[in-house]
N, C-alpha and C positions, 0 to 999 in steps of 0.2 A: 504493499499500499504506500502511496506517496503522499506525504503530508505537506501541504503547502504552508509557508511561513507567513503568507499573507493575512492580515487580520480582516475580519468582517468590514470595518470601516475603511479599509484600503481598496476593497474590491469593487469593481464598476461593472454593472450589468449592462451589456450593450442591447440594442433593439432586437438583434438576432437572438440573443440569448433569452430575451424575454418572449419572443415569438415561439421558441422551442419549448418553454416552459409551458406556455398556454396549450400547445400542441399535445403535450404529455399528460395533461390534466385529464383527458379522456380515457387514459389508460390506467389511472390510478385506482386502488381498491378503496373501499370505504373506510378502513382503518387508516389508509394514507391520506385520504382526503380530510379526516378528523384532524390528523396531526398537522397538515398543511394549514387548515383552517386556525387552529390554535397559535401556531407560529405567526400567521399574519395578524390575528387579533392582538398578539402580544407587541406587535410592532406599532399598531395603531394608537394614535393619541386618544385619551378618554373624551367622550362627546361632551361639547360645550354645554354647560347650563345656563339658561337665560337669567340674567341678573333681575331680581325682583325690587321693584320700586317701593320702599318702605312708605307707609302712609305718613302724612305730614304730621299728624298728632292724633292722640286718642286711639280708641279701638278701631281696627280695620273693619271695613263694611262687608258682609257677605254678598256673594253673588246671588241675586234674586231669581232663581230659576229652578232649583232642585226640588221645591214643592210642588211646581206644576207637573212635573214628571210624575211625582208620587199620586197626585190626583188622578192624572190621566190613567195610571196603572190600575187604580182603584175602580175607576168608571169603566175600564175596559173589562175587568173582571167581573164586574156587576151586570154588565150588559150581556155576558154569556148566559147568565141565569138569574134574572131579576126576581126579587121576592118582596111581597108587600111587608113593610116594617110593622104594619098594624095588625094583619090577620095572617101572615105568612103565606098567603095564596101565591100560586105562580101564573094565574090567570092575569096577565099584564099587559097592557097596551102602552104604546108610545103616546107622549102628551107633550110635544114640543121641547122647548129648552128655555132655561132662564138662568141669569148669572154665570153663564158659561158652561152649565152643566145640563145634560139631557134629563128630561122629567118624564115620568111614567105615571099610569093610572091603573088602580086595582079595579078590576071589572066587578068582583063581589061586593067590595066594601066602598068603592068610588074615593078611596084616598089618593092624593097625588103625592109624588115624592121624587127624590133623585138618589144617588148612589151613596149620599152621606147622611140621609134622613135617618134619625134614631141612632147615629153614631156620636162619639165625643167630638167629631171634627165637623158637626152640623152647625151652620150658621157663624162659623168663623171666617173673618176676612183675612186678606194677605195670604191667599194660598201659596203664593210663590215662595214664601219664607218658611213654610212648614217643615220642609226637609232640612234646612239649615238648623232650625230650632230642634228638630228630633236628633240630630247628631250631637248638638250642645248638650241635650239631655242625657244622652248615652255617656258622654265624656263627663258628665257630673259639673259642668261648668257653672259658676255662680250666676244666679238669675240677673243681677245688675250687669255683669259682662255680656250676658247673653242680650240683653235689651240694647246695650250699646253697640254690640256688633251688628245686629239687625236692624238697628235704627228704629225701634219700637218703644212704646212706653213700658216701663217696668210691670205695672198692673197687667198689661196685655201678655207679657212673658210670662207672669205668674199664673194668670187664667189658661193659657195654652198648656203650661206644664201639667196641671192639675186635670185638664181635659184629656190629654193624652194618657195620663195615668189611671183614667176610669176603667178603661178595658182590661189591663193586665191584672188587676186586683181580683177578678172573678174568674181568672184562668187558672183554677187549682185542680189537681187530680180528683177524680170522683170515687176512687177507691185506693186504699192501702192494704197490701196483703204481705204474706210472708212474715218476716221479723219487723216488726213496726216499734221503733224507738221514738219515745215521746219525752220532752223536757221544756220547761219554761226559760226565757230569756226575759230581760226587762229593761224598759227604757224610760228615762225620765219623763215625767208627766209634763207636758209643755202646752202653753196657751200662745205660742208664738203667733204674732200677726193679729191677735185678738184685740179689739179696740178698748176693752176694759178688763184688765187682770184681776184675778182674784187673790192675788198675792203680790208681795213686792218684786219688781222686775230683776232679773239676773243677768250675768253675762252671757254671751252666745255659748250654746252648749250646756254650760253649768254643771253643777254637782248638787247631789242630794244632801240636804243638811244633816240626815239621820243615817247612821250606817245599817246596812242590812235592808230587809224588806219593810216598805212603808207605803202610805198613801201618796207620797212623792213619785212612786215608780208604778209603771203600767205593765202588767204581765202579758206576754206573748208566747203562745203555745206553738212549738215546732213539733211536728211528727213527720217521721221519715222511714220509708220502707226499705227492704233489702235491694230493690230495684232503683234506689235514690229518688223515687217520687217523693216530693216534699210538700206538706200543706202547712198553713199558718192561719193563726186566728188570734186576734186582739181579744183579750179576756176581761171581764168587768173585775172579776177577782180569782182567787185559786181554789174556789169551792167546787165540790162535786158536781153541781148543777152546771157551772161555767165549763169545766173540762169535758164533762159528759156531752154537752151541746156541741161541742167542737169535734169530739172524736167520734161520736155515734154514727154520724152520716157516711163516715168514709173507712172506718177500720172494719175490714171483713171478719166474719165469724171464724174463718179458718186461720186467722193471723195469730201470732204471739207478741203480746204487748210487752215491752221492756221499758221500765221507767225507775226513778228513784222511789223511795218507800213512802210517798205521800198518800195518805188515806184517800184522796180523790180518785187517783188512778185505780187503787184496789177496789173501790166501790163500782166505779165504771165497769171495770173488767168482770165483776161478779154479776151485775145486772145484766150485761150484754153477753154473758156466758163465753167469754173469751180467754184463753190460757194467757196468765199474766206473770212475768218474772220481775220482782221487786228488789231493786239492789239497796242495800244498807250503806249509802255512802258515807254517813257519819261514823260509821265503823270501818271505813276504808275499804268496803266491797264494792270494787268498781267493774268487776267481771263475775259471772255465774256460768261456768262452763263456757259455751261460745257466745253466751249473751252478754251485751254491754250497751252503753248508750253514747259511745265515743263518736259515731257517725253523726248523730244529731247535734251533739257538743261542738264538733267542729264546724258544722254548718252555722250554729248560733254565734261561734267566734268569729267567722268570716263575714256574717250578717252585721255584728257590731262594728267590724272595722269598716266595712262598706258604708255604713250609716255616718261614720265621722266626718266625711267630707261635707256634710249638710249643716253641721254646727248645731244640731237639735232639730227634730222634726216636730212640727205641731201634732198633738195627740190625735186631733180630728182628721188628720191626713195620714196617719200612721200605716192604716191598711194599705193605702195607694202605694206607698214606698216598699212595703213587703212584697206587693205584687210585682213591682217593677224588678225588685232584687230576684223574686222568684222565677221570672221571665228570663232575666239574664242568665240565672243558673240553668235553666232548661236548655236555652241556646248554647251554653258552654258544654253540657253533656252530649248534646246532638252534633257538635263540631268535632268531638274526640272519637 
């Protein structure tokens, strides 16, 4: 083998050499082509990225178009199989259009409607901004920053957030089966946003004045089965009546309920004739054979961490935020 002492930088490729290279490409194998492509890409400079002009001041404004695509998609899906929001009939006729949306008329009950009637999006204006607002909602951006970004009023941003959260809070599993772990977690009772407080105001987020359980905290029941289906319920208290009302509609007769030793769970299980494993946590009993409540405890811990970004959630909206987190959790499971 003859090794040239000429370095790559000193080599000169003539037009004839280049033409011979082009002619030889057609005879290369796929492996050789891959090597050639990699060598060429290594020699090419990285693509130039266009410089972004920063905004002069304040929050950058969002592009007002993503929401229109969202509404168009909703309308297209609804048009495939329109259903009357009043009587659920499918005997539907077209009824012109208004405000940029097709309208329909139900033949049995004579109600007129569009694809948004009966949904949280009905009668909301500035549809072109809904998509950007939804993205900000998912990212957990503060409402004031969202309002500035979209150039809308703060009250509008607040109203949109809670309209968008109406649907997720009702999307709960209808049944829990297998091993069902149940436990409560607690959130500080909050009158955030209320015009008249029943107590002295506190700093954002705040802490309870009393240690342990008290009227200052709101109990939330979390139940999770072996398939990771999870439901939640804001409770009035930790009584048997409250816990039974939350668990009875969803926990199946064939399930094994696992909880701490609270009397309310035992009473519910006995009444519903469900096998119950009660762990004596105060005595350090965290498992009994294969049974434990670690999965539901982990979910509660992640839920509390997720809630911190909001610096306290008004108690009257707590179920909406629980639904939001539950929907995100379901999406995470589906993506894996």
